[in-house]
N, C-alpha and C positions, 0 to 999 in steps of 0.2 A: 911885354906882357906874356906871362907863362900861363898857358891853359892846360890843366892836368886832366886828360881824358882817361878814364879807367873803366874796366868792365868787371862787374861783380855778379856772381851767381848766388841766388838765394833759393833755398828749398822750402816749399810750402806744401802742407798736407791738405788735400782737398778730397771731398767725397761727393761724387755725382750720383744721386739717387734719381734715376729717371722717373718721370711721371708714370710711365707704364709699370715700372718695377714696384712703385708704391701702391698703385692700384691693384696689381696682381696679388701682392701680399695681403692687402685689405680684403679683397673679394674671396680669397682662398679660405680665410678663417671665418667667413660669414656662414651662418646656417642658411638653409634654403629660404626660410621665411624672411630673414634679414636681407638676403639678396633680392628677393621679390620687392621688398619695400624700397631698397636702394635703386633698383632698375626703374621702378615706377616714378621715383623722384627725378631720376636722370631724364626719363622720357618727357616729363613735364617741363624740365628746365632747358633741354636741348632740342630745338625745333628740327634739327637735322635727322634725329633718330625717329624711326617708325617702328611700331609694333605690328604684328600680323593683323590685329583687329583694326587699328586706325589706318593702315595702308589701304584697306578697302574703301574706307570713308573718303580718303584723298582722291580716289578715282572719280568720285561724283562731285568733287569740289570745283567751283568755277575757278578759271585761271586768275591768279592774283598778280597785282603789280608788286613784284618782289622787292623793288627798291623801297616802296612804302613799308613792306613787311620787315625788311632789315632795319629801317629807321625805327620802327616800333619795337623790334626785339632788343635794340641797344639799351632801351630803358625798361626792359621787362625783368625787373628785379623786385620780386614781391616782398622779399625779406626786409627791405629798407623803405618800402613805400609808406607814404603818409596816409592816414585815414581822415577823410573830411566828411563830416556829417551834415546833411541838409536839415533844414528846420522841420521837414515833414517826417524824418526818420525817428523811430523810437530809439532810446538809448538801451542797448543790450549789454548785459554783463559780459557776454562773450567777446565784446570788443576790447576788454581790458585783461583778458587772460593771456599771460605771456607763455611763450613756448618753453618746454622743459629744457633745462640746461644740461647738455651732454657732458659727461666727465671728460671724454677725450677732447671735445671742442674747448673746454675750459683750460685743459693742459696745453693744447696747441696754441691758444691765445697767449698764454704766459711765455711759451717758448719763443714765439715770434718777437716778444718784447725784450728778450734777454740781450745783454751786451756781450754776445758771443759771435764768433765767426760763422759764416753760413754753413760750413761743413759740420760744425758742432751742432748747430740747430737741426741739420738734416738727420744726424744720428739720433738726436733727442726725439725728433718726430717719429723715427722708425721705432724707437723703444716704446713710445706711447702706444703704438699700434699693438704692442704685445702685453699691455696691461689688461688684466681680466676684469670681470664684473665686480670683484671685491675691491679692486684698486691695487692688486698685487702684480708684480712683474713675473710673467710666465715664461721667461727665457733666460738661459744662463749667460755669463760673461763670454764663455768660450763660443757659444752659438752666435752671439752678436759679432765677435771678432772674426769668426770664420765666414759668416754670411756677408759682412760688409768689407772684409779684408782690411781691418783697421787694427791699431795697436792696443795692447792691454791698457796702457796709460790713458788713451783717449776714451776707451770703453768705460773704464772706472770713473773718469771725469764726467762723462755724460750721464751715467747712472746717478752719481752724487748730485748732479745738476737737477735731474728729475726729482730726486728725493728732497731737494730743497724747495720744491714748489708746493703750492696749496692744492688740495687739502693735506694737512699734516699726516705723515705716514705713507704717502703715495709712493709707489714704486718699490715697496719692500718685497722680499722674497717669501717671507713667512710671517707669522704672528709676532714672534720674538723680535725680528728686525723692525717690524712696523711699530711696536711699542717703544723700542730703543730710539728710533728716529724722532718720535714725539717727545720722548724724555729729553733728548739732545736739544730739540727746538725750544723746550721750556727752560733750558739752561740748568737742568738738575744733574750736575756732574757728581754723582755719588755711586761708589762701587757697590754698595749694598742693594740699591734699587736695581742695578744691572744684574746682580746675582739672583735676586728674586725672579726677575724675568727669565733668566737663563735656566734656573734649576727648580724653582718652587711655584710655578704657575698653577700646577695641579693642587698643591696645598692651599694656595691663595683662593682658588675656586671653592674649596671646601671650608674656607675661613679658619684654617688651622694655624692661627697666628702664634700659638704657643710653641708649635714645632718649628716654625720659621724663626722665631725669636731665639730658640735654643741653638739652631743651626748657625745663626749669624752672631751669636753671643751678644744679645741685646734684650731690652725689656719688651714685653708684649705690646705695650702702648706704642712704642716706636715702630714695631713691625706692622701694626695696624695702620699707622700713619702712612707708611710706604704703600701698603695695600690699597688705601683710599686713593692715593695718587694714581696708581696703576689702573684701578677700576674706573677712574674718570677718563681714561684714554679711549680712543676710538679703534676697536679692533678691525673695523671695516671702513677704510678711508673713503670708499665710494658712496657711503651713505649720504643721502640728500641730493645726489646727482642722478640724472637719468642714464642708465646703462643698457637699456634695451631689454631688461629682463622682467618688466612688470607682468606681461602676459606672454607666455611662450607657446607658440603654435608649432606642432611637429609636422614638418613636410619632409617625407623621406626623399633623399637624393637619388636613391636607386632601389630596384627590386632584385633580390637574388632568387631566381626561379630555376627549378630542376625540371629538365625535359629529357626523357629517354636516358636517364642515369647520368646526365651531364648538367652542370650548373651554368647558368647564363646571367650576366649582369645587364640589367635593363635600366639605363639611366632615365631619370624622371625629367624629360625635356619640358613637360607642362609646368614645372615648378617656376620657370622663368619665361616671360614673354619672348617670342622669337623676334629678334631685332634686325632691322635693315636700314639702309641709308635712303632718305628721300631724294629721288633723282633730280628734283627741281633745283636743289642746291648745288649739284654737280654742274649743272648748266650755268649757274651764276658765276662759278670760278672760270669757266671756259669763255663766257661771252661778255661779262661785265667789265667795264673800264674803271669802275669806282673802286679805288684801292681799299677804302675803309670797309666797304661791303665784302670784298673778296677776302680781306684779312679776317674779318669777323666769321665768315663762313668756313674758312680754312681751320680756324681755331676750333670751331664747333665740330667740324669733320674729324679732326685729329682726336678730339675727346671721344667722339662716337666710336671711332676705330679702336682706340685704346680699350674702351669698355667691352666691345665685342670680342677682342682678342683675349682679354683677361678672363671673361666668362668662359671662353673655350678652353683656356689653360686650366682654369679651376676644374672644369668637367673632366678633362683628360687626366689630371693629377689624381682626382678622386677615383676615377675608373682604374688607373694603374694600382693604386693602393688596395682597392677592393679585390682586384685580380690576385694580388699577392696574399691577401688575407684568406681568400678562398683556397689557395694552395696549402697554407698553414693549417687551416681549420676545417678541412673537408669533413672529418669525423664529427665535429660539432654540428655542422649543418645537416649531416645525415642522422645523427643519434641524440643530439641535445646537450644540455649543460654539463653533464657528467663527463663529456668527452672534449671539453674545452681545454686546449693545450696552452701552456705558458707561452706568451708571445709579447715581445717588447717593441717599443718604437724603434730602438736601435737595430733590431733584427730586420724589421721591414725596411728601414732606411738603407741599411747596408745592401740588402738584396736588390733594391731599386736604384742604388747609387744616388740617393738623395740625402739631404740633411735631416736629422731628427726633428728639427723645428718645422720643416716643411710638412712632414708626416703629422706632427702635432696639430698644425693649422688645418690640414686636410681632413682630419677627423673631428675637429672641434665642433660640437653641437650638430653633428651630422648623424642621420638615421638611415637605416635600410629596412625595407619591408621583406620579410621571409615567411615561410609557411607557419612559423611559430609566432607571428605578429611583428610589430615594429620594434627594432632593436637599435640601441645607441651604439655606434661603431666603437666608441671608446671602451665600452664594457667588454669588448672582445680582447682587449689588451690587458694582460695580467702576468705578473711575475711567477716564476716556478719555485716550488719548495720540494726538498728532497723527500722521497717516500722510502723509508728504510728497508722494508722487507722485499721489495721488488726492484728497487733502483730507479723507478719511474718518477717523472715529475708530476706534481699535483698543482693545479692552478690556484691562485689566491681566491678566486671566485668560489671554488668548491669549498675551500676552508671557511670562507665567510658564511656560506650557506649552512655549513655544519655548525658553526658557532651560533648562528641565528636560531636554528632548530633546537639546539640544546637549551638556549635561554628561554625560548617559547614554552618548552616542556618542563622547566625547572619548578621547584617548589618556591613560590614567591615569599614565603615566610623565611626560607633559608636559601636565598639565591646562590648560584654557583660563583665562586671566586674565579679570577682569571687563571690561577694555578690549577684549580679543580678542572676547568675546561681544558687547559693544557694537558693534564694527565689523561683525561678521557680521549682526546684527539690522538695522543701518543699511543694509547692502547689500540686505536683504530689505524695505526701505522701512518699517522700524519705527524711527522717529527718536527714540531715547531716549539719555540720558546714562549714563556709566559709574556714577555714583552711584545711578541708578535701577536699573541691573542688580544692583548690590550689595545694594540694599534688597530687591528682589524675590527674589533668591537666598536672603537670610536669612529672608524670610517663608515660603518653601517648605522651609526647614530644611536647606539645602545649605551645606556649609562652603566657605571660600575655596579658591583653587587650591592654596595651601600645605597646607591641611588635607586635600585630596583626593589629593595626590601619593602614588604607590606606586612602590617601587623593585623 
């Protein structure tokens, strides 16, 4: 009897995204208000965590039989509890109101059910954390590859996987890709409809079907039929899902204060409750022989430590970014908007030896309080345009303000065209193109001259 023993080597690609890494990414991109809500929820669900306020209450509490407490906590899962009504209770409509479905939770549920390997699911879950409130993917392929140290092939596969999920159009980079994903899902493989999406959306918005028909060498009725299909698509895939943007409360993460001609960054520590570990649970690990109780408490302790470390990492990252912004924008803080210098995510990222996506998350929905009021940090980032007569850079914000002022002062019976605005700005030594004027006008939410005309 011959027995053939052989040794074979196989290579398998795995991605280990630690719990701490995921939590750190998640918390960094939260606004202060979102972080407050998240921490309050964690404090309620994790008995190991104490806040400054409830720590004082615990001092006056009678000593508990902690074994009974652990036994109780094992079943302390309110999200799946059954509601039983006694005969004496009134039926309240509030008993039947379901919780709003979060878009990210909905996507995460679908990812967990995918017939994919765990490392693919891990990448997909990471990508979902970078989907914005519109349902668009707010991170490039290169950033995903660099942050997770994975191949281009795996990155593209995971993005395609996300884009195959519901709601249709999810995970697109922009409006055009969003519409194309929905067209593909409907099985409408037609070059002309793709061309309209790529080139003629502006004409479609103005119902210029005759122009579209001429460009595509077809009749107007056919162009209108394509237009009806495109207009039936959803430009905002997140619609109908809870994205946390119903009511936005602004809680500044820091104050920029000038003292004796020097600026100081004062972090808003009151925005998040001060957390600590309940000492009673440390004693359980040291003294208890009940393995189930010890394992339960260890799990909760690890979760609490992860949360506290991630909050501290978020704070230090925001502080470092603000320090660098202060260096770049000293004149702005001294003299105001007219002195705002062009500044990009890339410049700040390189000067701090961080990734652009980290900077992007660190400033997302973050505000600072200054002597001029509360400012969105993102508004301090702007690209530069060449100023011909002096060779200096002019920020996009200054040009947008100039466009807004010109339009506010125009004759509404004869509104200024984009070319006319371009010519006026050129005379003011702001050397920009007509296309740039149109882009900035749209970004500040102002219609074209045709849409502004009043008779």
